[in-house]
C-alpha positions as CSV (number, residue, x, y, z in Angstrom):
1,M,12.8,-17.9,-1.4
2,R,10.6,-17.8,1.7
3,Y,8.7,-14.6,2.1
4,T,8.1,-13.3,5.6
5,S,5.6,-10.6,4.7
6,F,2.5,-10.9,2.6
7,R,3.2,-7.6,0.9
8,A,6.5,-8.9,-0.5
9,F,5.0,-12.2,-1.4
10,Y,2.1,-10.6,-3.3
11,A,4.5,-8.8,-5.6
12,F,6.1,-12.1,-6.4
13,Y,2.6,-13.8,-6.6
14,L,1.5,-11.4,-9.4
15,T,4.6,-12.2,-11.4
16,E,3.7,-15.9,-11.1
17,H,0.3,-15.0,-12.6
18,S,1.3,-12.9,-15.5
19,N,-0.5,-15.0,-18.2
20,R,-4.0,-13.8,-19.1
21,T,-5.4,-17.3,-19.4
22,C,-3.9,-18.3,-16.0
23,R,-5.5,-15.2,-14.4
24,Q,-8.8,-16.0,-16.0
25,L,-8.7,-19.6,-14.8
26,H,-7.9,-18.4,-11.3
27,F,-10.9,-16.1,-11.5
28,L,-13.2,-18.8,-12.7
29,G,-12.0,-21.2,-10.1
30,S,-12.4,-18.7,-7.3
31,S,-15.9,-17.8,-8.5
32,L,-16.8,-21.5,-8.5
33,V,-15.5,-21.8,-4.9
34,L,-17.8,-19.0,-3.8
35,L,-20.7,-20.6,-5.7
36,C,-20.0,-24.0,-4.0
37,V,-19.9,-22.3,-0.5
38,I,-23.2,-20.5,-1.2
39,L,-24.8,-23.7,-2.5
40,A,-23.7,-25.6,0.6
41,C,-25.2,-22.9,2.8
42,V,-28.5,-22.7,0.9
43,T,-29.0,-26.5,0.3
44,G,-27.2,-27.9,3.3
45,Q,-25.4,-30.3,1.0
46,L,-21.9,-30.6,2.3
47,T,-20.7,-32.2,-0.9
48,Y,-20.5,-28.7,-2.3
49,L,-17.8,-28.0,0.3
50,I,-15.8,-30.9,-1.1
51,A,-16.2,-29.6,-4.6
52,A,-15.0,-26.1,-3.6
53,P,-11.2,-26.8,-3.3
54,I,-11.4,-29.1,-6.3
55,C,-12.8,-26.2,-8.4
56,G,-10.5,-23.6,-7.0
57,Y,-7.2,-25.6,-7.2
58,G,-8.2,-27.5,-10.3
59,F,-8.7,-24.4,-12.4
60,A,-5.7,-22.6,-10.8
61,W,-3.3,-25.4,-11.3
62,A,-4.4,-25.9,-14.9
63,G,-3.6,-22.3,-15.5
64,H,-0.1,-22.7,-14.1
65,F,0.8,-26.0,-15.7
66,L,-0.8,-25.5,-19.1
67,F,-0.5,-21.7,-19.7
68,E,1.8,-20.0,-17.2
69,K,4.3,-23.0,-17.3
70,N,5.3,-22.7,-13.6
71,R,4.7,-24.4,-10.3
72,P,1.7,-22.9,-8.4
73,A,2.7,-20.6,-5.5
74,S,0.5,-22.8,-3.3
75,F,3.3,-25.4,-3.4
76,K,5.8,-22.8,-2.1
77,Q,3.8,-20.9,0.5
78,P,0.3,-22.2,0.9
79,L,-1.1,-19.6,3.3
80,F,0.2,-16.6,1.5
81,S,-0.9,-18.1,-1.8
82,F,-4.4,-18.6,-0.5
83,M,-4.5,-15.0,0.6
84,G,-3.0,-13.9,-2.7
85,D,-5.8,-15.7,-4.6
86,W,-8.4,-13.7,-2.9
87,V,-6.6,-10.4,-3.0
88,M,-6.0,-10.9,-6.8
89,Y,-9.7,-11.9,-7.2
90,W,-10.8,-8.7,-5.4
91,Q,-8.4,-6.6,-7.4
92,L,-9.6,-8.1,-10.7
93,I,-13.3,-7.4,-9.7
94,T,-12.6,-3.9,-8.7
95,G,-10.3,-3.1,-11.7
96,Q,-7.2,-2.5,-9.6
97,I,-5.4,-5.0,-11.8
98,N,-6.2,-6.3,-15.2
99,F,-6.9,-9.7,-16.6
100,T,-4.3,-9.0,-19.2
101,P,-1.0,-7.9,-17.6
102,E,1.0,-5.5,-19.8
103,D,4.4,-7.1,-19.3
104,K,3.7,-10.6,-20.5
105,T,2.0,-12.4,-23.4
106,S,-1.3,-14.2,-23.1
């Protein structure tokens, strides 16, 4: 299904990230992306910018293929998925959502 609004997509996105380990790996990958961007800015080494998507997608895709057992949402709707990664990251940091969803096993 193609979503035309981010709001509708994000509800789906969270169901695709209902495994605790998958969410933790997404959080770790996104944190490493931020670190890579900061290091690139501080050091001027652009290789950190090459490492950023490898860290982000590497950890996220490992979470999907190894723990969630589904295809990453980035394969279905890349822009909404990218947005969803950062909304979920912010919601995890602020406690709006949990690392351990109530409705699925870890």
